[in-house]
C-alpha positions, 0 to 999 in steps of 0.5 A: 531846445533842451536837448543839452544842458542849458544855462540859468540865472538866479531864480526868484519869485514871480510878482503877483501882477506878473502871475495874474497876467500869466493866468489871463494869458493862459486862459486865452490861449489854453481854454481847454485846460481851464475848462477841465480844471473847473470841471474837476477842481477838487484836488487838482492844481490850477494850470497856472498857480498864483505863486510861481518861481521864475528863472531866465535861461539860455539854451545850448544854441543861444535861445533865451527865455523864461521857465516858470516853476512851482514851489517844488521846482518842477517846470510847468511853463516856458516863455520863449521863441521855439523853433518855427515861431516868429514871436515868443510863445507861452508853452506848457511843459510835458508835466503840465500837458500830462495834467491837462491832456486836452490843452493842445491838439495832438498829432500821433507817431510811433514809439521808434520815432519818439526815440529820435525826437528825444535824441534831438530830431524834429518830427518828419511828415512820414512819421505821422500816424493819420487816424481814419478821421484825418488830421485836425485842422491846424494852421502853420505855427500852432503848438501841438503835442506829439503822442503815441497811439494808446495814450494822450500823454505828450512825449514832445511839444513843438510848432507846426511847420505848415497847415495840416490840410497841406501836409501831404501836398509838399514834395510827396509828403516829405519834410518836417511836420513839427519843429520840436521845442521840448520832449519827455526825458530832455534836460528840462524834464530832468530838472523837474521831478523826473516823473515817468510817462503816465498812461492817459487813455485815448477817447478815439481808438487811434491805436486800434485804427493804426494797428489795424492799418499796419497789419493790413499793410503787412499782410498785403506786402507778404501775400502779394498776388497778381490781379487779373487783367483789367476788364475793359469797363475798369480801364474806361473808368480809370481813363476818366478818373482824376488823381485829385480824388482824395483817399487813394489807399496804399493797396490801390497804389499797389494795384496801379503799380502792377497795372503800369508794369503789365502795361509796360510788359505788354506794350513798350517792353514786349518780346519784339523790343525788349531783347536789346534793352534787358537787363534794365536797372530797376530805377530806369524801369520805374522812371522811364517806363512805368511812370509814363504808362500809368493809367490816365489821371493817376500818378505813380508814387512808390512811397504811397504804396504798401511797399514804400521801396521799389526793390520790395515791389519788384521782389514781390512780383518776382515771387509770382514769376512775372519777371526775374531780377539780378544784382549787377555791380550792387544795383538791382536789374530786371534780367528777364520778363515772362510774357507767357505768365498767366496774368498776361494771357488775357491782358488788354492794354489800356490808354496811357495818359500821354496818348489820352492827352494827345487824343483830347487835344485833337492830335497824335502824340507824334505830331505834337511839337516839342516845347523849347525852354524859354531861356531867362534873359540876363541884362547888365545895367549901370546906374550913375553915382551922385558924382556922375550925375552932372555928366549925364544931366549935361547931355539930357540923359535922364534914365535911371539905368543904362546898358553898357553901350548906352553909357558909352554913347552918353560919354561920347556925346559929352566929349563931342558937345564940349569938344574935348578930343585932343587935336595933337593925339585924337586917342586922348580926351582932355579932362574938364572939371566934370570928368575930373570930379566924376572919374579921377581919384584924388591923386590923379586930379592934380596930375592928369590933363588928358586920358586915353579914350578907351580907358576913360570909357572903362573908368566910367563903367567902373564908377557906375553901380552895377545892377542886373535885370532878370527877364523871366518868361511871362513875368515883369522884369526884375532889377537887382543890385550886383551880379545875377544871383547864382542857384547853389547846387551842393552835393554833400554827405549827410548821416554817414555815407549818405549823399544828398544833392541840395539846390537853393535859390530857385525862387529868384528865377521863378522856379517853384521848389515844390514842383522841382522836387516832384520833377526830380523825384520822377527823373531820379527815382529818388526821394525828395524833400523841402527844407527852409533856407537858413537866414532867408525868409520864404526861401526853400531848398530842394534835397534829393537823395544821391549824387544828382548834380547832372540831373539837377543841372539838366532839369534847370536848363529845361527851366531856362537857366544857363550853366553860368547861373549855376554854382556847383559845389561837390563835398561828397568826395565821390565821382559824378554820375 
């Protein structure tokens, strides 16, 4: 909100009654600040002073509000509608939070991330540092302070985009966590005393927890070692485990990735079948072979491991001699596999989740029929206008909506009932006052006495209002004004040469954006995220890295959307994959 200079009007003293109202509001919304002030009132200013200055502002993006300042012209409070909020909120500045660090719940992030926030970015979910005690229980729309481990001094203040207990369930822990309203070193901070960031000790050693966790992860990445073959009892335990069990650590995800890779080498890509498939691209190995061969009850996610990237994982495995890699035209490929490796000597394959699921259903995987996608049925409907109602009422047609064939039948019934067929030319229809009022223009009204039958039918359908009925599988039909809405698939450049594919408009056709993001992440072996669609309430768009138009189209066809319901726009300037 204050990334760039903002415009202000004339500054004036805040009325006493407004000051009292502001004090009462701050006591209700920030009781921790007042409790701290009452406990240490000696030499400490109150959170809201009895004498304040107020100035109205307009930000560089058009946001309007008020800034409350002390006698030294230091901004202490803001009243505005920050990004992510639905109404105006009373928001403390960093100067106020530094005096009362417990007034806002705190989320933690690293210093390199803070530098991005100061530059105008929002805090993304992967940028959060989660203490061992977990994130505080906060609701969507809550004000939060963003701090670095080691100090409770806020470096940014913003609004939560979702509940913290759901923060790792959306699109694989991607997307925005906090929409930033104000930061240290922004233009609002610059308008004050320009106080440097203070050191406010942390009661809970978040810094030590986070640093210890980071050191463990770095050590795991550097000292990767192939584990021994999974014993039979461990395989059985994994086969009955549930991925819903919270607390899968990055190290445990490392083990799952290695187990899946060994399973692929021992079964799918064994010496007999791999000769015609190698070399194979790293992304294809991961999405087509490793993910389906995960232990039953678990889902692989490279982002939740210590490696974060598939390339790092495969290079670590290569150092141990389990496979060899080769770069082919800029893409990493697995050149060969080492079936004689010590880690494969006594390896016992386990039951993968697809086979286990087939066994539980009492049938083999091969015997299971493939489920065909249930296509979405689109029906064009027409609604009579007020000028056409007498025509429909005359033949007792009382429906609200009509198909095109039904509309043709209504007109034919009217023609037959009133004997309007021209006997001299049976292709023409004589016009009475009801047909003239409903179907002719003002110029035609006094000039025409008859009209060709086919053109009269076309004119009737042109004059009626077009609606579209959507029949989704297992859902009540929905009727919408106009033509059927399109699902927008836009491939565009973002941040230099980075290409992303954005899909919006899924909710209309009953497609869950979060599930779509998860499916695309598996299909494309690329990261995905969800973003709100500007100007549309409760609408989300799915972003996937890379030029993935073909994959998105194919996946939507599986959800029942035909090609004529998709609108593809390519702004990337690159050839399609």
